[in-house]
C-alpha positions in Angstrom: 99.3 126.6 115.2 99.2 123.2 113.4 97.5 120.7 115.5 98.4 117.1 116.1 96.6 115.5 113.6 97.7 117.9 111.0 101.0 116.9 111.8 100.2 113.1 111.6 98.7 113.5 108.3 101.4 114.8 107.0 103.3 112.2 108.7 102.2 109.9 106.8 102.3 111.3 103.3 105.8 111.1 103.9 105.4 107.6 104.9 102.9 107.0 102.1 106.2 108.4 99.9 108.7 106.1 100.9 105.9 103.1 101.2 105.7 104.1 97.0 109.4 103.3 96.6 109.6 100.2 99.0 106.6 99.1 97.1 107.9 99.8 93.7 111.5 97.9 94.8 109.9 95.2 95.9 107.6 94.2 92.4 111.3 95.1 90.7 112.3 92.4 92.8 110.4 89.7 92.9 109.1 90.0 89.1 112.5 89.4 87.3 113.8 85.8 86.0 116.9 86.3 86.8 119.4 88.6 89.1 120.3 91.2 86.1 116.8 91.8 85.4 115.8 91.9 89.2 118.2 94.6 89.7 117.4 96.6 86.6 113.6 96.6 87.5 114.2 97.1 91.7 116.6 99.7 91.4 116.3 101.0 88.0 112.2 101.8 89.1 113.4 102.9 92.1 115.2 105.4 90.7 112.5 106.6 87.9 110.0 107.0 90.6 112.4 108.7 92.4 113.4 111.2 89.9 109.7 112.3 88.9 109.2 113.1 92.6 112.0 115.0 92.7 111.3 117.0 89.8 107.5 117.3 89.8 106.5 116.2 93.5 108.6 117.1 96.3 107.2 119.2 99.2 109.4 122.3 98.8 112.2 121.4 96.9 110.6 120.1 93.7 112.6 121.5 90.1 109.3 122.2 88.4 106.1 122.1 91.2 103.3 121.0 90.1 99.5 122.3 91.2 96.0 121.7 90.7 95.0 119.0 88.1 98.5 118.3 87.3 99.3 117.7 91.3 96.1 115.4 91.1 97.4 113.5 88.4 101.1 113.3 89.4 99.6 112.1 93.0 97.0 109.7 91.3 100.0 108.1 89.0 102.7 108.1 92.0 100.9 106.8 94.8 98.3 104.9 92.1 102.1 103.1 90.8 102.9 102.4 94.4 99.4 100.2 94.5 99.7 98.9 91.2 103.2 97.6 91.9 102.3 95.4 95.4 99.0 94.3 93.2 101.5 93.1 90.7 103.8 91.7 92.6 100.9 89.1 93.9 100.1 91.0 97.1 96.7 92.6 96.2 95.7 93.2 100.2 98.2 95.4 100.9 97.7 97.3 97.7 94.0 97.8 98.3 95.1 98.9 102.2 97.7 101.0 100.5 95.5 102.7 98.5 92.7 103.5 101.2 95.2 104.7 103.4 96.7 107.1 100.3 93.1 107.9 99.7 92.0 109.1 103.4 95.5 110.9 103.7 94.6 112.8 100.5 91.1 113.7 101.5 92.5 114.9 104.6 95.0 117.0 103.1 92.4 118.8 101.0 89.6 119.3 104.0 93.1 121.0 106.1 94.2 122.9 103.0 98.0 121.1 103.5 
């Protein structure tokens, strides 16, 4: 039986995934100088992140699932990208909080073999 804490950690992982997309979109829409650039960065950045995650990172549906160090590298780039997007958008405190929550989530997933 899976414990409620482990289920909560998996839910947190999903919410962090959504947080990455929101962070990248926020960065894009706050970075551009005019609406065409804002749309390109905001929607294009999210589309790029979605595509990468769908191909390599999606839990059970990845086209090319990564394991081991490749998976670690993907997660560091993916979630680090979300934190970096927040920092680049001028939201340093949320970026640090996002990175800290991801780190705790990753450690718990490792310890619990999730």
